[in-house]
C-alpha positions in Angstrom: -16.0 -7.6 21.6 -14.1 -4.5 21.2 -16.6 -1.7 19.8 -15.0 0.8 17.1 -15.8 4.1 17.0 -16.2 5.9 13.4 -14.4 7.1 11.6 -11.4 4.6 12.5 -8.1 3.7 10.5 -6.4 0.5 9.7 -2.4 0.1 8.9 -2.0 -3.0 7.0 1.6 -4.1 6.6 0.8 -7.4 5.1 4.1 -9.0 4.7 6.2 -6.0 3.7 7.2 -5.9 7.5 8.0 -8.1 10.3 10.0 -8.2 13.4 11.7 -4.8 14.6 10.2 -2.7 11.7 6.8 -4.0 12.5 7.0 -2.9 15.7 8.4 0.3 14.8 5.8 1.0 12.6 3.3 0.2 15.5 4.6 2.4 17.8 4.2 5.2 15.6 0.6 4.1 14.6 -0.5 3.9 18.5 1.1 7.3 19.1 -0.9 8.8 16.2 -3.8 7.0 17.4 -3.5 8.7 20.6 -2.4 12.0 19.4 -5.8 12.2 17.2 -8.2 10.2 19.2 -9.0 7.7 16.6 -9.4 3.7 16.8 -6.8 2.2 14.7 -6.7 -1.4 13.8 -3.2 -2.7 13.1 -2.1 -6.3 11.6 0.9 -8.2 11.4 2.7 -11.4 10.9 1.2 -13.8 13.4 4.2 -14.3 15.2 5.1 -10.6 15.6 1.3 -10.1 17.2 2.8 -10.8 21.0 5.4 -8.1 20.3 3.2 -5.6 18.7 0.8 -5.9 21.7 3.2 -5.2 24.4 4.7 -2.3 22.7 1.7 -0.4 22.0 -1.2 0.8 24.5 -3.9 2.0 21.9 -4.1 -0.3 18.8 -6.6 -3.0 18.1 -4.4 -5.7 17.4 -5.6 -7.4 14.2 -4.7 -11.0 12.6 -4.3 -11.2 8.6 -6.0 -14.8 8.6 -7.4 -17.2 11.1 -9.0 -21.0 10.6 -12.0 -22.3 11.7 -10.7 -25.1 13.7 -11.2 -26.2 17.0 -7.9 -27.1 19.5 -6.8 -30.4 18.6 -5.7 -31.4 15.6 -5.0 -29.0 12.6 -1.3 -29.0 12.2 -0.2 -25.4 10.2 -3.3 -24.0 10.8 -4.0 -20.5 12.7 -6.3 -21.7 15.9 -8.8 -18.9 17.1 -8.4 -19.6 20.5 -4.5 -18.9 20.3 -5.1 -15.7 18.9 -7.6 -14.6 21.6 -5.0 -15.7 23.9 -2.3 -13.5 22.7 -4.4 -10.4 23.0 -5.7 -10.5 19.5 -8.8 -8.4 19.1 -9.9 -8.8 15.2 -8.7 -10.5 12.0 -9.2 -9.7 8.7 -10.7 -12.5 6.4 -11.0 -13.1 2.3 -8.3 -10.7 1.3 -7.5 -11.0 -2.3 -4.2 -12.4 -1.4 -5.8 -15.0 1.0 -9.3 -15.9 -0.6 -11.6 -18.1 1.2 -14.7 -20.0 -0.3 -18.0 -19.0 0.9 -18.6 -22.1 3.3 -15.2 -21.8 4.8 -15.8 -18.0 5.1 -19.0 -18.7 7.0 -17.4 -21.2 9.5 -14.7 -18.9 10.3 -16.9 -15.9 11.1 -18.7 -18.2 13.4 -15.9 -19.2 15.3 -14.9 -15.5 15.5 -18.0 -14.8 17.0 -17.8 -17.7 19.6 -14.5 -16.1 20.9 -15.6 -12.4 20.3 -13.3 -11.6 18.0 -14.1 -8.9 15.3 -14.3 -9.9 12.0 -13.0 -7.8 8.8 -14.1 -9.4 5.6 -12.8 -8.2 2.3 -15.0 -8.2 -1.0 -14.3 -7.3 -4.5 -17.4 -6.1 -6.6 -20.9 -5.1 -5.4 -22.3 -8.4 -5.9 -19.6 -10.3 -3.6 -20.1 -7.5 -1.0 -23.8 -7.8 -1.0 -23.2 -11.6 -0.4 -20.8 -11.2 2.2 -22.8 -9.0 4.1 -25.5 -11.6 4.2 -23.0 -13.4 6.7 -22.7 -10.5 9.0 -19.4 -9.5 10.0 -18.5 -6.8 11.8 -16.9 -4.9 9.1 -16.0 -5.0 5.4 -13.3 -3.6 3.1 -14.5 -3.0 -0.2 -12.1 -2.5 -2.7 -11.7 -3.7 -6.2 -8.7 -6.7 -6.6 -7.2 -5.0 -9.7 -6.7 -1.8 -7.8 -4.8 -3.4 -4.5 -1.0 -2.1 -4.3 -1.2 0.0 -7.6 -1.9 3.7 -5.6 -5.2 4.2 -7.6 -8.4 4.7 -5.5 -11.6 3.4 -6.1 -13.7 5.6 -8.2 -17.1 7.6 -6.7 -19.3 5.0 -8.6 -17.8 1.9 -6.8 -17.7 3.2 -3.5 -21.2 4.2 -3.5 -22.2 1.2 -5.2 -20.0 -1.3 -2.7 -21.5 1.0 0.4 -25.5 0.5 -0.9 -24.9 -2.9 -1.4 -23.4 -3.7 2.1 -26.1 -1.4 3.6 -28.8 -2.6 1.9 -28.2 -6.1 3.6 -27.1 -4.9 7.0 -26.5 -1.4 8.0 -24.7 -2.5 11.1 -21.5 -3.7 9.4 -18.8 -1.1 9.2 -17.3 -0.3 6.0 -13.7 0.5 4.7 -12.8 1.9 1.6 -9.2 1.8 1.5 -8.0 0.9 -2.3 -5.0 3.0 -3.3 -5.5 5.5 -0.3 -2.4 7.1 0.5 -2.8 10.7 1.3 -5.3 13.1 3.5 -7.1 14.2 0.8 -7.5 10.3 -0.3 -8.8 9.7 3.5 -11.3 12.9 3.3 -12.6 11.6 0.1 -13.8 8.1 0.9 -15.2 9.5 4.2 -17.5 11.9 2.4 -18.3 9.2 0.1 -19.8 7.3 3.0 -16.7 5.3 4.4 -16.8 4.6 8.1 -13.2 3.7 7.7 -9.8 3.7 5.6 -6.7 2.9 6.0 -3.4 1.7 4.1 -0.7 -0.5 3.1 1.9 0.6 0.2 0.6 4.3 0.8 2.2 3.9 4.2 5.0 1.4 4.1 6.8 3.1 1.0 6.5 6.6 2.5 9.9 8.1 3.3 8.6 9.5 6.5 6.2 6.9 8.7 5.1 9.3 11.2 4.7 12.1 8.5 2.5 9.8 6.3 0.4 8.6 9.1 0.4 11.8 10.6 -1.2 13.4 7.3 -3.6 10.6 6.9 -4.8 10.0 10.6 -4.8 13.9 11.0 -7.0 14.5 8.0 -9.6 11.7 9.4 -9.8 13.9 12.8 -10.2 16.9 10.8 -13.0 15.2 9.2 -14.5 14.0 12.1 -14.4 17.5 13.5 -15.8 18.8 10.6 -19.1 16.5 11.1 -19.2 17.7 14.6 -19.3 21.2 14.1 
């Protein structure tokens, strides 16, 4: 399993991008990850992940979902072994746009651990964050469902409460706070409030210049990292 260094960044195009555009953004993220010496996860449509893997050198290739099935019957499902064979290193689970029942989530986490895939599980409230932390994923993305795609960041109280909820159960889980994060200042804010990583979707995709936006955000993360080492 890949070991991620803090602080880390995620670029999550969801279904906004596919094909050549997804690869274009991945190449930019790859260049910025190398420039700023940051671990960067990059998600994509399943069909694009092999192309993204082949086109980049520094990204942690991440699937946007998988199912807990094993090789055999399971038409239309996402097979964990197929992801692993395609060079995928991590998988996002339980996003608000692809929620999972707790029993299914538990089984899916177990399958990921069997194969050495990192798991990034999304949660909404502090209570849900605490419950999911008990399943011991690799990482969690804590964000209020109501703020997804709005450009509004989580307030300080929410960030502190969800960080504490997760760490009170398992201090080894890495925490991302990413709701509405779209500027360098947003990046520094969530890191100062205790997050291990952050990133974005619409704040990056909708920017007029992807490289300029990622340089702003990832550059701010690198600057924060330097501040902590000083």
